[in-house]
Structures are given as structure tokens and as C-alpha cells.
N, C-alpha and C positions, 0 to 999 in steps of 0.2 A: 733081259730079253734076250737070247742068243742071235747072232747074224744069221739070216737065212742061206748065207753060203758057204758057213763053215760052223763050228762051235766055241767060235769066241764071244765074247760079249759084244751086245751091238750098242756103241756108241752115237752113231748118226743114225738119224730117222728121218728120212728121208721121203715127203708125200710131194708124187708127181700128178699136177693138173694138165696133164696133153691129151687125155681122151674124156670121154662123158663120165667116166667114172675116177675119182683120184687113188691112184696107185699108191698103196704105201711101201716102203723098202725100208728095213731094220739091217743095218750092216755094221760087221767092224769097222776100224779107220782103215785096213789094207783094201776091205773091197769098196770100201766107200771109195778110196783112190781109185780105184781102179774105175769103178763107174761115173765117178764126177769127171776123168779123162776124156773117157769117150764121149761123154754129153759136152764135153767141151771144145768140142772139133769143133771149126767153122761151119754150122750148115746155114745159116744166118746170123746178120749181124748184130741182131739185139741180144744184149745181155742178158743172160739166165742166174737162176738163183745158184743152179747146180755149177755153171761157171764160176761162177763167182767164190763157193766152196771150194769148188776145184783148186783156184785160185788162194785160196787162203790154206788150203793143205799144203801147195806149194812151198809156200813160205814160213809153214808153221813149225814148231819147236816137236821135239819127241817127247814123251812122256818122261824119259828120263830127264832132258835138259829143263822140264817144265820143273820137275821135281828138287832139281839142283837149284834154280830161280828160286823155288817159295821157300828154300830155306837159308836165304840171304839174309841179314839182316841189319837195319841201319845202326852204324854205330853212336848215333846222339839218343836216338828213342826210343831204340831197339824193336821197332816194328819190323816183321817180315815182311815180303813180297806176298807170300799167300794171306796174313791177313789183310793186306791191302787188297787183294783182288778177292775177298769176301766181303769185307767192308764198303768200300770204295771210296776209301778216307785215307789219308795219308795222315803220318804223326808229327811231323814237324816240316819246316820248311827244306831242312836241311834233305828230306826224300827225294826232292826234284833232284839235287843232284846225284845223290847216291843211288838211285833207280833210273837216271836220267834217259839212258839207251833203252831201257824198256819203256820209259813212260813216253818219248818222244813220238813214236809211232801211233799212241793212243791219243795222246792231245791232238796231234794231227787230222787224226781221223774224227775227232768230236768238234773241233774247234776250225779245219779247214787250215790252220796254220800253228805253229809252234812257237811264235814268239807274240808277245802283246804289242799292239801298237795304238791302243785305246789311252784313255785318260788315266792320270796317276792321282791317289788322292793327295793334297794339300799337306794334312797333318794327319797325325796318328800311325801312321807306321812309316817310321824314318827308313827302317832296313830291317833286312830280315836276320843280320849278324846279331844282334844286340839279342831277338829272340833264340835263335840258335845256343847263344852263349849263355843265357839263363836256361833251359833246358838241361844243358848239358850239367852245367852248375848246380843246377836241384838232383839232376842222377847223382852225380857226385857227393852230393850231400846227404841222401841215401844212404850210399854205401858207407859214406864213414860213418854214420850214427849207426850203421848194423854190425861196422867192426869197432865199433865203439871207441873213435878217435874224434873224443868232445873238442879237443883244441882246434883239430881241423875243421870240425862241423860247423865251430863257431866264426872262422874264418870264412868259410864258404858262405855261412851266411849273412856276413856284414857285404862278401861281396855281391850276395844276392838284392841285399836292399839297396845297395849302391847303383846297380844296374837298373833297377826299378824305378829309382829316383831319375836317373837320366832319361831313362825312355817314357815319362812320362810329358802327355802333351800338357804347353804352358798355359 
């Protein structure tokens, strides 16, 4: 669908419920920004959806920045930010650190805070460092086998077994 103001593709579909009949607008990003900026002007104090969208457009990243971000890849589990956005799940505990800058506003928006203040389990998960190390070792083991470095692969296998035994609950 094309923008109602120009020939660009419409990426914003806005339904205004101001009058008796709903008014549908199909706008490109540029015209949506102009429209929402006009709607954002304070006529009344009640927040509007158009105002919220305008605020989002003010702080949103451009398509180029988003495509660059989508290409970023975790060095441990190799999940891309694009895969995270589509699946809604991260690949490993290290992703919270690697994508931390991008995840913090999202987590804060969902939970109202960016840090955990509740209870923690008494057993079972001593920490994420061991889990991250296991993921890294398993990935390294796979690449060693692919390169046919079997001595290195056996060392990695033994290291994985040792870490798994250390992390087992008693």
C-alpha cells in the first residue's frame, strides 16, 4: 500500500476515532512524522496514541541504524539481534551483556525496572558464568571437529564434562 501523500510505501496505518466515523490514514514514515507532530501539539492534557507514536518516532532509529543493529551477532551463541527480534528469545546469558544497551529500554518498558529486586533460587543456578563457558566450549568443540582437530576436541570434551559435573546440584 502506498502513502496517501506520496508514492513511498505506507509503513504507518493510523485510525483516528475523533468523529462519528473512523478515519484511516496510510502514511510513509516522513509524512507520519509530520502528521503525528501536528497531533502532538498540546490541545489538551490527555495523552493520545498519536502523541505516543510521535514520541516513538522522535527517539526511534532510522532504518539504516536498525539494519546495522540487526547484523550484530553474539560472540558466544552467535544469535543476531534480528533473530532475537523475530523469536523474542535470546540465545545465551551473555546476550544480556552483549545487547545490553538495546535491551535495557525494552526490559524497563516491560517490567518497569531494569534490575531484579526479588528472590533468587537457593540452588540449581549458581551463576551464569559456568553456563556461558559451557556454551563457548561446546561451540569450540563443534568447530574443532569440523576442522578435524581431534586432540583439541577431546580436550574440550573433557573440559565440558568437568564443568557439567561442577555445576550439578548435590
